[in-house]
mmJSON file of the N, C-alpha and C atoms, coordinates in Angstrom:
{"data_MODEL":{"atom_site":{
"group_PDB":["ATOM","ATOM","ATOM","ATOM","ATOM","ATOM","ATOM","ATOM","ATOM","ATOM","ATOM","ATOM","ATOM","ATOM","ATOM","ATOM","ATOM","ATOM","ATOM","ATOM","ATOM","ATOM","ATOM","ATOM","ATOM","ATOM","ATOM","ATOM","ATOM","ATOM","ATOM","ATOM","ATOM","ATOM","ATOM","ATOM","ATOM","ATOM","ATOM","ATOM","ATOM","ATOM","ATOM","ATOM","ATOM","ATOM","ATOM","ATOM","ATOM","ATOM","ATOM","ATOM","ATOM","ATOM","ATOM","ATOM","ATOM","ATOM","ATOM","ATOM","ATOM","ATOM","ATOM","ATOM","ATOM","ATOM","ATOM","ATOM","ATOM","ATOM","ATOM","ATOM","ATOM","ATOM","ATOM","ATOM","ATOM","ATOM","ATOM","ATOM","ATOM","ATOM","ATOM","ATOM","ATOM","ATOM","ATOM","ATOM","ATOM","ATOM","ATOM","ATOM","ATOM","ATOM","ATOM","ATOM","ATOM","ATOM","ATOM","ATOM","ATOM","ATOM","ATOM","ATOM","ATOM","ATOM","ATOM","ATOM","ATOM","ATOM","ATOM","ATOM","ATOM","ATOM","ATOM","ATOM","ATOM","ATOM","ATOM","ATOM","ATOM","ATOM","ATOM","ATOM","ATOM","ATOM","ATOM","ATOM","ATOM","ATOM","ATOM","ATOM","ATOM","ATOM","ATOM","ATOM","ATOM","ATOM","ATOM","ATOM","ATOM","ATOM","ATOM","ATOM","ATOM","ATOM","ATOM","ATOM","ATOM","ATOM","ATOM","ATOM","ATOM"],
"id":[1,2,3,4,5,6,7,8,9,10,11,12,13,14,15,16,17,18,19,20,21,22,23,24,25,26,27,28,29,30,31,32,33,34,35,36,37,38,39,40,41,42,43,44,45,46,47,48,49,50,51,52,53,54,55,56,57,58,59,60,61,62,63,64,65,66,67,68,69,70,71,72,73,74,75,76,77,78,79,80,81,82,83,84,85,86,87,88,89,90,91,92,93,94,95,96,97,98,99,100,101,102,103,104,105,106,107,108,109,110,111,112,113,114,115,116,117,118,119,120,121,122,123,124,125,126,127,128,129,130,131,132,133,134,135,136,137,138,139,140,141,142,143,144,145,146,147,148,149,150,151,152,153],
"type_symbol":["N","C","C","N","C","C","N","C","C","N","C","C","N","C","C","N","C","C","N","C","C","N","C","C","N","C","C","N","C","C","N","C","C","N","C","C","N","C","C","N","C","C","N","C","C","N","C","C","N","C","C","N","C","C","N","C","C","N","C","C","N","C","C","N","C","C","N","C","C","N","C","C","N","C","C","N","C","C","N","C","C","N","C","C","N","C","C","N","C","C","N","C","C","N","C","C","N","C","C","N","C","C","N","C","C","N","C","C","N","C","C","N","C","C","N","C","C","N","C","C","N","C","C","N","C","C","N","C","C","N","C","C","N","C","C","N","C","C","N","C","C","N","C","C","N","C","C","N","C","C","N","C","C"],
"label_atom_id":["N","CA","C","N","CA","C","N","CA","C","N","CA","C","N","CA","C","N","CA","C","N","CA","C","N","CA","C","N","CA","C","N","CA","C","N","CA","C","N","CA","C","N","CA","C","N","CA","C","N","CA","C","N","CA","C","N","CA","C","N","CA","C","N","CA","C","N","CA","C","N","CA","C","N","CA","C","N","CA","C","N","CA","C","N","CA","C","N","CA","C","N","CA","C","N","CA","C","N","CA","C","N","CA","C","N","CA","C","N","CA","C","N","CA","C","N","CA","C","N","CA","C","N","CA","C","N","CA","C","N","CA","C","N","CA","C","N","CA","C","N","CA","C","N","CA","C","N","CA","C","N","CA","C","N","CA","C","N","CA","C","N","CA","C","N","CA","C","N","CA","C","N","CA","C","N","CA","C"],
"label_alt_id":[null,null,null,null,null,null,null,null,null,null,null,null,null,null,null,null,null,null,null,null,null,null,null,null,null,null,null,null,null,null,null,null,null,null,null,null,null,null,null,null,null,null,null,null,null,null,null,null,null,null,null,null,null,null,null,null,null,null,null,null,null,null,null,null,null,null,null,null,null,null,null,null,null,null,null,null,null,null,null,null,null,null,null,null,null,null,null,null,null,null,null,null,null,null,null,null,null,null,null,null,null,null,null,null,null,null,null,null,null,null,null,null,null,null,null,null,null,null,null,null,null,null,null,null,null,null,null,null,null,null,null,null,null,null,null,null,null,null,null,null,null,null,null,null,null,null,null,null,null,null,null,null,null],
"label_comp_id":["MET","MET","MET","PRO","PRO","PRO","GLU","GLU","GLU","ALA","ALA","ALA","VAL","VAL","VAL","GLY","GLY","GLY","LEU","LEU","LEU","ALA","ALA","ALA","GLU","GLU","GLU","VAL","VAL","VAL","GLY","GLY","GLY","GLY","GLY","GLY","MET","MET","MET","PRO","PRO","PRO","GLN","GLN","GLN","ASP","ASP","ASP","MET","MET","MET","GLU","GLU","GLU","LEU","LEU","LEU","PRO","PRO","PRO","ALA","ALA","ALA","VAL","VAL","VAL","GLY","GLY","GLY","ALA","ALA","ALA","GLU","GLU","GLU","VAL","VAL","VAL","ALA","ALA","ALA","GLY","GLY","GLY","LYS","LYS","LYS","VAL","VAL","VAL","VAL","VAL","VAL","TRP","TRP","TRP","HIS","HIS","HIS","ALA","ALA","ALA","ASP","ASP","ASP","HIS","HIS","HIS","ASN","ASN","ASN","HIS","HIS","HIS","GLN","GLN","GLN","VAL","VAL","VAL","LYS","LYS","LYS","ILE","ILE","ILE","LYS","LYS","LYS","LEU","LEU","LEU","ASP","ASP","ASP","GLU","GLU","GLU","TRP","TRP","TRP","CYS","CYS","CYS","ARG","ARG","ARG","SER","SER","SER","GLU","GLU","GLU"],
"label_asym_id":["A","A","A","A","A","A","A","A","A","A","A","A","A","A","A","A","A","A","A","A","A","A","A","A","A","A","A","A","A","A","A","A","A","A","A","A","A","A","A","A","A","A","A","A","A","A","A","A","A","A","A","A","A","A","A","A","A","A","A","A","A","A","A","A","A","A","A","A","A","A","A","A","A","A","A","A","A","A","A","A","A","A","A","A","A","A","A","A","A","A","A","A","A","A","A","A","A","A","A","A","A","A","A","A","A","A","A","A","A","A","A","A","A","A","A","A","A","A","A","A","A","A","A","A","A","A","A","A","A","A","A","A","A","A","A","A","A","A","A","A","A","A","A","A","A","A","A","A","A","A","A","A","A"],
"label_entity_id":["1","1","1","1","1","1","1","1","1","1","1","1","1","1","1","1","1","1","1","1","1","1","1","1","1","1","1","1","1","1","1","1","1","1","1","1","1","1","1","1","1","1","1","1","1","1","1","1","1","1","1","1","1","1","1","1","1","1","1","1","1","1","1","1","1","1","1","1","1","1","1","1","1","1","1","1","1","1","1","1","1","1","1","1","1","1","1","1","1","1","1","1","1","1","1","1","1","1","1","1","1","1","1","1","1","1","1","1","1","1","1","1","1","1","1","1","1","1","1","1","1","1","1","1","1","1","1","1","1","1","1","1","1","1","1","1","1","1","1","1","1","1","1","1","1","1","1","1","1","1","1","1","1"],
"label_seq_id":[1,1,1,2,2,2,3,3,3,4,4,4,5,5,5,6,6,6,7,7,7,8,8,8,9,9,9,10,10,10,11,11,11,12,12,12,13,13,13,14,14,14,15,15,15,16,16,16,17,17,17,18,18,18,19,19,19,20,20,20,21,21,21,22,22,22,23,23,23,24,24,24,25,25,25,26,26,26,27,27,27,28,28,28,29,29,29,30,30,30,31,31,31,32,32,32,33,33,33,34,34,34,35,35,35,36,36,36,37,37,37,38,38,38,39,39,39,40,40,40,41,41,41,42,42,42,43,43,43,44,44,44,45,45,45,46,46,46,47,47,47,48,48,48,49,49,49,50,50,50,51,51,51],
"pdbx_PDB_ins_code":[null,null,null,null,null,null,null,null,null,null,null,null,null,null,null,null,null,null,null,null,null,null,null,null,null,null,null,null,null,null,null,null,null,null,null,null,null,null,null,null,null,null,null,null,null,null,null,null,null,null,null,null,null,null,null,null,null,null,null,null,null,null,null,null,null,null,null,null,null,null,null,null,null,null,null,null,null,null,null,null,null,null,null,null,null,null,null,null,null,null,null,null,null,null,null,null,null,null,null,null,null,null,null,null,null,null,null,null,null,null,null,null,null,null,null,null,null,null,null,null,null,null,null,null,null,null,null,null,null,null,null,null,null,null,null,null,null,null,null,null,null,null,null,null,null,null,null,null,null,null,null,null,null],
"Cartn_x":[0.833,0.011,0.816,1.077,2.004,1.675,0.385,0.039,-0.115,0.455,0.268,1.182,0.698,1.474,1.905,3.18,3.746,4.015,3.495,3.659,4.435,5.704,6.515,6.052,5.857,5.524,6.69,6.591,7.748,7.517,6.384,6.041,6.977,7.457,8.28,9.767,10.161,11.457,12.372,13.509,14.441,15.027,15.262,15.68,17.061,17.926,19.188,19.264,17.991,17.92,17.507,17.849,17.48,16.53,15.678,14.736,15.643,15.2,15.887,15.852,16.952,16.989,15.975,15.564,14.675,15.27,14.55,15.122,15.769,15.984,16.704,15.77,16.358,15.622,15.493,14.268,14.071,13.3,13.369,12.656,11.751,10.66,9.719,8.685,7.65,6.498,5.253,4.397,3.035,2.233,1.803,1.029,-0.378,-0.684,-2.023,-2.14,-3.371,-3.575,-5.033,-5.103,-6.488,-6.722,-7.627,-7.886,-8.284,-9.2,-9.888,-8.886,-7.729,-6.843,-5.429,-5.303,-3.98,-2.828,-3.14,-2.164,-1.76,-0.437,-0.005,0.824,0.684,1.526,2.647,3.935,4.957,5.833,6.105,7.015,8.386,9.356,10.576,11.5,12.107,12.909,14.036,14.628,15.757,15.322,14.078,13.583,13.051,13.092,12.493,13.675,14.817,15.904,15.705,14.787,14.603,13.431,12.76,11.661,12.069],
"Cartn_y":[-1.209,-0.02,1.278,1.832,3.083,4.215,4.414,5.551,5.14,4.024,3.566,4.453,4.547,5.291,4.424,4.378,3.577,4.464,3.991,4.815,3.953,4.398,3.607,3.891,2.777,2.826,3.302,4.529,5.019,5.058,4.576,4.553,3.662,2.553,1.605,1.77,2.99,3.234,3.393,2.569,2.841,4.171,4.705,6.113,6.305,5.25,5.355,5.26,5.061,4.89,6.209,6.362,7.614,7.184,8.055,7.786,7.593,6.713,6.503,7.741,7.947,9.18,9.106,10.238,10.232,9.529,8.57,7.833,6.578,6.302,5.107,4.008,2.737,1.526,0.967,0.551,-0.08,-1.369,-2.227,-3.514,-3.596,-4.183,-4.347,-5.184,-5.254,-5.992,-5.177,-5.473,-4.661,-5.114,-4.209,-4.538,-4.117,-3.281,-2.686,-2.215,-2.276,-1.65,-1.165,-0.107,0.387,0.379,-0.469,-0.619,0.692,1.394,2.607,3.702,3.881,4.827,4.43,3.132,2.493,2.752,2.81,3.1,1.744,1.609,0.553,1.054,0.387,0.727,-0.344,0.086,-0.85,-0.761,-1.955,-2.005,-2.291,-1.376,-1.53,-2.64,-3.467,-4.634,-4.101,-2.94,-2.43,-2.193,-1.863,-1.488,-2.707,-3.843,-5.099,-5.861,-5.298,-6.063,-6.626,-5.903,-6.356,-7.364,-7.679,-8.634,-10.011],
"Cartn_z":[0.006,0.01,-0.078,-1.097,-1.25,-0.227,0.061,0.936,2.291,2.741,4.134,5.022,6.275,7.314,8.399,8.698,9.841,11.04,12.116,13.37,14.382,14.68,15.553,17.059,17.79,19.183,19.924,20.6,21.35,22.84,23.224,24.701,25.485,24.813,25.513,25.237,24.543,24.138,25.316,25.475,26.613,26.62,27.787,27.832,27.175,27.114,26.511,24.973,24.425,22.943,22.355,21.079,20.309,19.11,18.744,17.636,16.327,15.459,14.22,13.366,12.622,11.703,10.621,10.1,9.0,7.824,7.184,6.089,6.491,7.79,8.274,7.99,7.723,7.606,9.01,9.297,10.677,10.434,11.448,11.423,12.683,12.489,13.743,13.437,14.431,14.322,14.351,13.425,13.386,14.541,15.43,16.669,16.51,15.488,15.226,13.829,13.34,11.953,11.795,11.004,10.662,9.134,8.697,7.303,6.602,7.307,6.707,6.318,7.077,6.594,6.474,6.34,5.941,6.958,8.226,9.25,9.903,10.316,11.047,12.252,13.439,14.564,14.659,14.811,14.786,16.037,16.572,17.755,17.142,17.278,16.657,17.356,16.52,17.056,17.968,17.695,18.485,19.975,20.182,21.49,22.27,21.653,22.222,22.994,23.114,23.686,25.024,25.905,27.313,27.41,26.28,26.262,26.079],
"occupancy":[1.0,1.0,1.0,1.0,1.0,1.0,1.0,1.0,1.0,1.0,1.0,1.0,1.0,1.0,1.0,1.0,1.0,1.0,1.0,1.0,1.0,1.0,1.0,1.0,1.0,1.0,1.0,1.0,1.0,1.0,1.0,1.0,1.0,1.0,1.0,1.0,1.0,1.0,1.0,1.0,1.0,1.0,1.0,1.0,1.0,1.0,1.0,1.0,1.0,1.0,1.0,1.0,1.0,1.0,1.0,1.0,1.0,1.0,1.0,1.0,1.0,1.0,1.0,1.0,1.0,1.0,1.0,1.0,1.0,1.0,1.0,1.0,1.0,1.0,1.0,1.0,1.0,1.0,1.0,1.0,1.0,1.0,1.0,1.0,1.0,1.0,1.0,1.0,1.0,1.0,1.0,1.0,1.0,1.0,1.0,1.0,1.0,1.0,1.0,1.0,1.0,1.0,1.0,1.0,1.0,1.0,1.0,1.0,1.0,1.0,1.0,1.0,1.0,1.0,1.0,1.0,1.0,1.0,1.0,1.0,1.0,1.0,1.0,1.0,1.0,1.0,1.0,1.0,1.0,1.0,1.0,1.0,1.0,1.0,1.0,1.0,1.0,1.0,1.0,1.0,1.0,1.0,1.0,1.0,1.0,1.0,1.0,1.0,1.0,1.0,1.0,1.0,1.0],
"B_iso_or_equiv":[0.0,0.0,0.0,0.0,0.0,0.0,0.0,0.0,0.0,0.0,0.0,0.0,0.0,0.0,0.0,0.0,0.0,0.0,0.0,0.0,0.0,0.0,0.0,0.0,0.0,0.0,0.0,0.0,0.0,0.0,0.0,0.0,0.0,0.0,0.0,0.0,0.0,0.0,0.0,0.0,0.0,0.0,0.0,0.0,0.0,0.0,0.0,0.0,0.0,0.0,0.0,0.0,0.0,0.0,0.0,0.0,0.0,0.0,0.0,0.0,0.0,0.0,0.0,0.0,0.0,0.0,0.0,0.0,0.0,0.0,0.0,0.0,0.0,0.0,0.0,0.0,0.0,0.0,0.0,0.0,0.0,0.0,0.0,0.0,0.0,0.0,0.0,0.0,0.0,0.0,0.0,0.0,0.0,0.0,0.0,0.0,0.0,0.0,0.0,0.0,0.0,0.0,0.0,0.0,0.0,0.0,0.0,0.0,0.0,0.0,0.0,0.0,0.0,0.0,0.0,0.0,0.0,0.0,0.0,0.0,0.0,0.0,0.0,0.0,0.0,0.0,0.0,0.0,0.0,0.0,0.0,0.0,0.0,0.0,0.0,0.0,0.0,0.0,0.0,0.0,0.0,0.0,0.0,0.0,0.0,0.0,0.0,0.0,0.0,0.0,0.0,0.0,0.0],
"pdbx_formal_charge":[null,null,null,null,null,null,null,null,null,null,null,null,null,null,null,null,null,null,null,null,null,null,null,null,null,null,null,null,null,null,null,null,null,null,null,null,null,null,null,null,null,null,null,null,null,null,null,null,null,null,null,null,null,null,null,null,null,null,null,null,null,null,null,null,null,null,null,null,null,null,null,null,null,null,null,null,null,null,null,null,null,null,null,null,null,null,null,null,null,null,null,null,null,null,null,null,null,null,null,null,null,null,null,null,null,null,null,null,null,null,null,null,null,null,null,null,null,null,null,null,null,null,null,null,null,null,null,null,null,null,null,null,null,null,null,null,null,null,null,null,null,null,null,null,null,null,null,null,null,null,null,null,null],
"auth_seq_id":[1,1,1,2,2,2,3,3,3,4,4,4,5,5,5,6,6,6,7,7,7,8,8,8,9,9,9,10,10,10,11,11,11,12,12,12,13,13,13,14,14,14,15,15,15,16,16,16,17,17,17,18,18,18,19,19,19,20,20,20,21,21,21,22,22,22,23,23,23,24,24,24,25,25,25,26,26,26,27,27,27,28,28,28,29,29,29,30,30,30,31,31,31,32,32,32,33,33,33,34,34,34,35,35,35,36,36,36,37,37,37,38,38,38,39,39,39,40,40,40,41,41,41,42,42,42,43,43,43,44,44,44,45,45,45,46,46,46,47,47,47,48,48,48,49,49,49,50,50,50,51,51,51],
"auth_comp_id":["MET","MET","MET","PRO","PRO","PRO","GLU","GLU","GLU","ALA","ALA","ALA","VAL","VAL","VAL","GLY","GLY","GLY","LEU","LEU","LEU","ALA","ALA","ALA","GLU","GLU","GLU","VAL","VAL","VAL","GLY","GLY","GLY","GLY","GLY","GLY","MET","MET","MET","PRO","PRO","PRO","GLN","GLN","GLN","ASP","ASP","ASP","MET","MET","MET","GLU","GLU","GLU","LEU","LEU","LEU","PRO","PRO","PRO","ALA","ALA","ALA","VAL","VAL","VAL","GLY","GLY","GLY","ALA","ALA","ALA","GLU","GLU","GLU","VAL","VAL","VAL","ALA","ALA","ALA","GLY","GLY","GLY","LYS","LYS","LYS","VAL","VAL","VAL","VAL","VAL","VAL","TRP","TRP","TRP","HIS","HIS","HIS","ALA","ALA","ALA","ASP","ASP","ASP","HIS","HIS","HIS","ASN","ASN","ASN","HIS","HIS","HIS","GLN","GLN","GLN","VAL","VAL","VAL","LYS","LYS","LYS","ILE","ILE","ILE","LYS","LYS","LYS","LEU","LEU","LEU","ASP","ASP","ASP","GLU","GLU","GLU","TRP","TRP","TRP","CYS","CYS","CYS","ARG","ARG","ARG","SER","SER","SER","GLU","GLU","GLU"],
"auth_asym_id":["A","A","A","A","A","A","A","A","A","A","A","A","A","A","A","A","A","A","A","A","A","A","A","A","A","A","A","A","A","A","A","A","A","A","A","A","A","A","A","A","A","A","A","A","A","A","A","A","A","A","A","A","A","A","A","A","A","A","A","A","A","A","A","A","A","A","A","A","A","A","A","A","A","A","A","A","A","A","A","A","A","A","A","A","A","A","A","A","A","A","A","A","A","A","A","A","A","A","A","A","A","A","A","A","A","A","A","A","A","A","A","A","A","A","A","A","A","A","A","A","A","A","A","A","A","A","A","A","A","A","A","A","A","A","A","A","A","A","A","A","A","A","A","A","A","A","A","A","A","A","A","A","A"],
"auth_atom_id":["N","CA","C","N","CA","C","N","CA","C","N","CA","C","N","CA","C","N","CA","C","N","CA","C","N","CA","C","N","CA","C","N","CA","C","N","CA","C","N","CA","C","N","CA","C","N","CA","C","N","CA","C","N","CA","C","N","CA","C","N","CA","C","N","CA","C","N","CA","C","N","CA","C","N","CA","C","N","CA","C","N","CA","C","N","CA","C","N","CA","C","N","CA","C","N","CA","C","N","CA","C","N","CA","C","N","CA","C","N","CA","C","N","CA","C","N","CA","C","N","CA","C","N","CA","C","N","CA","C","N","CA","C","N","CA","C","N","CA","C","N","CA","C","N","CA","C","N","CA","C","N","CA","C","N","CA","C","N","CA","C","N","CA","C","N","CA","C","N","CA","C","N","CA","C","N","CA","C"],
"pdbx_PDB_model_num":[1,1,1,1,1,1,1,1,1,1,1,1,1,1,1,1,1,1,1,1,1,1,1,1,1,1,1,1,1,1,1,1,1,1,1,1,1,1,1,1,1,1,1,1,1,1,1,1,1,1,1,1,1,1,1,1,1,1,1,1,1,1,1,1,1,1,1,1,1,1,1,1,1,1,1,1,1,1,1,1,1,1,1,1,1,1,1,1,1,1,1,1,1,1,1,1,1,1,1,1,1,1,1,1,1,1,1,1,1,1,1,1,1,1,1,1,1,1,1,1,1,1,1,1,1,1,1,1,1,1,1,1,1,1,1,1,1,1,1,1,1,1,1,1,1,1,1,1,1,1,1,1,1]
}}}
């Protein structure tokens, strides 16, 4: 879906981590989606290290 919007979940971001730079490639798991507006919420793999 070219017009999809990905929203990174930052609530669980460790305090010693920084947000990825604009244009950086990231990997994660889709934890929520909305069909009507093509949005997905993503939990980034980098932030899952304590789980």
